[in-house]
N, C-alpha and C positions, 0 to 999 in steps of 0.2 A: 554383513552381520558384525555387530560390535558387541562383544561380551567381555566382562571383566570378572575377576575373581579375587577373593581374599581369604579363601579357606585353605586350611592345611591338609596335606595328604596324610594318609596313614604311613607310619614309618616303614621304610623298606627293611625287610629282614636280612640280617647278615652284614650290616654295615651302616655307615652314615648316609642319610637320605639327602643327597644333593638336590634331588628333584623338588624337595620341600621348599628350600629357599629360592630356587629358580622360579617356582610357581608364584612367588610373591612379587616378582618383577613384572613390569610391563615391558615386553621385549618385542622389538620389530627388527626383522632381519636375522641373519645367522649369528648365533652366539656360542657360548662355551658348551661343548657336548659332554654328556654324562661320562663317557669313557675317559676323556681328558681330565675331567674333574676328579674322578676316582684314582687316576694314576698320580696326579700331583698332590691331592689331599686324600689319601686312602683312609685315614683315621678321622677325617673331618676337617673343618675349617680351622684357620689359625685362631688361637685364643687370645683374649686381651688380659693383660696383667691386672691385678686388683687395683693398683693406683690409677691405671688408665681407665678402668671401668668407673671408679669413683669420680674421677675428673670429668669423664664424659657425661655421667648423670647430672652433675652440677651444671655443666655448660648447656646441656640439652634443656634442663629446667629453666635456666636463665633466659634462653631464647624462646622456647615454645610455651612456657607457662605465663607469659605476659601478653597483653594486648598487642596486636599486630603493629600498631603505630609506634609502640615503644621498643620494638625489637632492633637490636644492633646487628644487622645482617653482615656487615663488614667484619665485625669481631668474630661472629660465629663461623663464617666461611674461612677466615684465616685460621681459626682454631682447628677446624676439620682438616684442612690441608697441611698445616705445619705441625700440629701436635698429634692429632688422631692418626693421620696417615704417615707422619714422620718425615715430611718432605723438607723440613727446615732449610738445609743447606742447598737444596735443589730447587726450591720454590722461587720463582721470579715473577714479580708483579709488573704491570704495564709500565710503571715508572722506572723499572730496573731492567727492562728488556728493550730490544730494538723494535718497539711496538709499531713505529711507522714503517719499518721494513717488512713487517708481517701483515700490515693493513691490506685488505682486499676490497677494492671498489666495485660496485655494481651500478654503473651509470644508467643502465636501463631502468633501475628502480630509484635512482637518485640517492643511494645509500652506500655506506662502506662498513666493513666489519673489521674490528680490531680486537685481538685477544686481550682478555682481562688479566690472565696469569698464564704461567707455563711451568712445566717441569723440565728443567734444563740439565742434561747430563754433563758429566765432567768434560766430555769432549766438545761441549758447546752446542751439540745438537739437541733439539727438543724431542722428548719422548711423548709429550702431551701438551696440548693447548687448551685453555679454559675460557669460558665466556660466562659472565655474570649479568643477570638481568632481573628486573622487578617481577616480570610475569613468569608463569610456568614455562619451563624450558621447551616444552612441546606445544605450547599454545601460541596464538597469534600475538605479535608484538604490538602493544598499544600505541596508537598514533601513527602507525606505519601503513602505507598503502601496499607494501609487499607482504604477501601471505606467509612467507617462510618464517618458521619459528626460530628461536635462538639455536636450538639443536640443529635445524636444517642449515642455518647460516654457518654454524661451526663446521658442519660437514664440508661445505664449499671451501672453507679456510684450510681444513686438513688436506683436501685433495690438492689445492693450489700449492701448498708448501711441503707436500709429501710427509706429513706428520702422522704417525700411526694411530694416535688416539686423541680424543677430546673429552672434555667434561664441562657440561653446561648446567648451571644451577641458579636458583633464586634463594637458596638457603633451605627451603623445604623439600625440594625435589632435586636430585642429582642424576643427570642423564649421561651415561657413558656412551660416547659416539665413536664409531669406527667407520671410516669412509675411504677404503683403498681405491685407487684409481682403476676404473674398468670393472669394478665389482659392486655388489649390493652394499648399501649402507646399513649399519646396525645401530640401533638405539635401545639401551637398556636403562630403565628408570628405577632408581632407588628412592623410596619414600622415607625421608628422614624423620617424619613425624611419628612413625611407628617403630623406630629403632629400639626404644626401651621395651616395647611389648613384644617385639620380634627380634630377639638377640641374634638368631642365626642370620638375619638380614644384615644386621650391623657387622657381624663377623665376616660375612661374605664381602661387604663393601671394603672392609679393611684388608681382607686377604687378597683381594684382586688389585687394589689400588695403593697398597702401602709402598713405602720407599723400596723395600727389599725386592718387590716384584719387578722393579725397573732396573736396579743396579746391584742387587745382592744375590742374584741367582744366575746360573748359566744362561747363555743367550736363548737356548731352546726352552727355558722355563719362564721367560719373561711373559707378561700379559699379552703383548702383541703376538708373540710366537705361539702362545696357547690358543689364541683366537684363530690364527692361521691353521694350526693343527686341527682344531675343531671343525673348521670349514672343510678341510680335506676329509675328515672323518664323516661329516654329514653327507658329503658327496658319495662316499662309499655306501653309507646307509641308504641314501636315496636310490642308488642303483640296485642294491640288494632288495629294497622294498618293492621296486618296480618288477623285479623277477618274481617275488612272492605274490604280488597282485596278479600277474599274468597266470601264475600257476593256480591261484585261487579261482580265477575266471574259468580256466580250463576244467577244474574239478567241478565247478558249479554247472557248467554247460554239460559235462558228462553225466552228472546226476539228473539233470533235466531230461537228457536223452533217454536214460534208463527208465525214468518214471513215465515218460511218454510212451515208450514201447510197451510197458506193462498195461497202461490204460488202453491203448489201441488194440491190444490182444483181446480185451474184453468188450471194447466199444469201438469197433472198426469204423463206425460212421463219423467219428470225430476227425476233422481234418488235421494234418500235421502242423505243428508250430513252426512258422517261418524261421529259418536259420538266423536271418538278420535280427529278427525280433528277440530271439533267445540271446544272441551275442550282446546287443545293446542293453538288454535288461540285466544280464550278468555283470557287465562292466559298470552299469549304474549302481547296482547293489554293492559292488566292491568299493566304489568311490564313496558311497554314502557311509558304509561301515568304517572305512578308513578315516573319514572326516569325524565321525562320531567317537571312535576310539581315541583320536587325538584330542577332541574337545573334552571328553571325560577325563583323560589323563591330565589335562591342564586345568581341570575343574572349571571349565567354561560352561558346563551344564550342572544342574543342582544335584551332584552326586550324593551329598550328605542329607538329602531330603528323603524320608522313609518311603513315601509312595513312589517317587522316581526310582529309588533303589530296587524296590520290590517288583515294579511293573514295567519299567522302561529301560533301565540301564543296560547297555549292550555289553559293557565290560563285565558287569556282574553276571549277565547271562552266560558269557563265555565260561566263567568260573563254575556256574551251576551245571552247564552241560558237560564240562570236563569231570566234575564230581560224579554225575550220573553215569558217564561212560566208564568210569573206573570201578563201578559196582558190578557184581556178578550178573551177567546177562544184560548189562546196561546198554551196550552197543546195539543189541538186537531190539531193545525197547525203543531207543531213539530212532531206529530205522522206521518204526511204525507210528511215530508221532510228529506233529508239526505245529504244536503250540508255540514253540520258539520262533518259528517263522512269522506267525501273526503278531507276536510281541514285537518283532523287529518292524513289521509294517505299521504297528501302532506308534512306534517311536518316530518313524519316517513322517507320518502325518502330524504328529505332535510338534515336530521341529518346524514344519511348514505352516501349520495352522494354529499352533498354540494349544494350551490346556488351561481351562478355568475350573478349578475345583477348590474345595474348602481349604485344603492343606497344601495344594500344589498349584502354583501359578507360573506357567511357562509362556512367555510372550511368543506370538508368531514371528518367525524370522524370514518367512517367504523364501525367495531365492530360487533360481532355476534348478539347482541340483536336486531339491526335494519337492519340486512342483509336481503334484500328481496329475495335472492336466497336460503336462508337457512330456514327461518321461514315463514310459511303460514299466510298471512294476507288477509282478505276478501276484494277484490277490483275487481269489475266486469266490463264488457263492458257495454256500454250505453244500456239502456232499456227504453221502453216507460212507464213502470209502476214503481212507487217508491216501490211497494210491492215486486218487483223482486230483490231488492237491495241485500238482504242477499245472495241469491243463486248465483246471477250473479257475485257478488264480489268474491266468492270462486272460481268460474270457471275461472275468469280473472287471479286470483293469480296462479292457476295451469298452465294457458296458458303461462304466462311469466316466470314461474319457469325455472331456468337454463340459462336465458338470462341476461347479465350484463346491457344492455340498457333497459330503461323504457320509457313510453310515456312522452311527454312534459308536460302533465297535467293529473291528475287523471281522470278517466272516469266519465262522468256525468250520474246520474241515475234518470232522470225524474224530477229533482227539480231545474234545471238551471245549469249554467256553474260551473265547479269545479275550485278550485284554484290550479294553477300549482306549481310544486316544482323545476323545473329546469329553 
């Protein structure tokens, strides 16, 4: 699944929304965590002084407001590094560094990689190496038989020389690269074309990569240190999330068991639901919900589309259910309804099979996680009693297993019409 987004999130109440500018980046691999960002920039990103903003607007217009063939990429890149980021006395170009000593050969591809510039600290060590190319830093290099992009090649260079960070650019896109030995590579792409329209994105670029973030703060607040701390923080979050998912699966299986007991008291002829089927189904549901919550949080799904918001969004559904539960008698009402479940089923099928409607066009993403023909999900035929929902959902899933087509809408289970997915 390959999804992109360029929409803004709603501002977070109670402080600066770091998630907003993070969502404007194309990020691959572990990056800065929200807790670290809030600790270092509690009131928001660094601001640019008025003369700096005026100079930036002029330079940006001189570069981007002319035809591509007339752009002076060398001048623009030097301006960004030396003036905007303030690297002046730390900036070393290939002619001023021991470029040959940093050159890395790849004989198997018949090529070599040499850094175009570097940020050299006063102790002589490099805090960052840069690579300039004509193509997009994350795209294939023209005329090369090696499939690695400039950003990928820079990652090899960083690992070889044990340099913490890299910056690959063609002037329009700036890719921050982190490639620690023995760990996952990070690539975070800043789109310079929209820096005037997205001032927070520009402020983030300057806040993270300005001179002060390398030599003007305590060691634990430098950018490489913040990325290390974020990685540790994300490992803690992942462990906690795993515990929460297991607890969620246990709660779901417990609810299934209670529902089945109630059904079989009234309809003893119904065979019991196999324990393995219940477990696999519960884990699958939790994995799907986790995926969808992440995708909606990152605006990888059309959260700002009214129909999707009203009929499909799982994060909005969570808010709606919490609101209903807080009302007098709300918990008791929710115990006797299951529309929310069928709304979730509709979203599952929509992700796999797509939606074609006048105002909502969601392409099919397929994939094994949401494949209704591979994974058992409880969705049953209509029944007069909401208490029958758990059992009939399982039987409906088995009934449609192996068929590529599915009903126009999820079956209703006693609580009113369900929301369709096709």
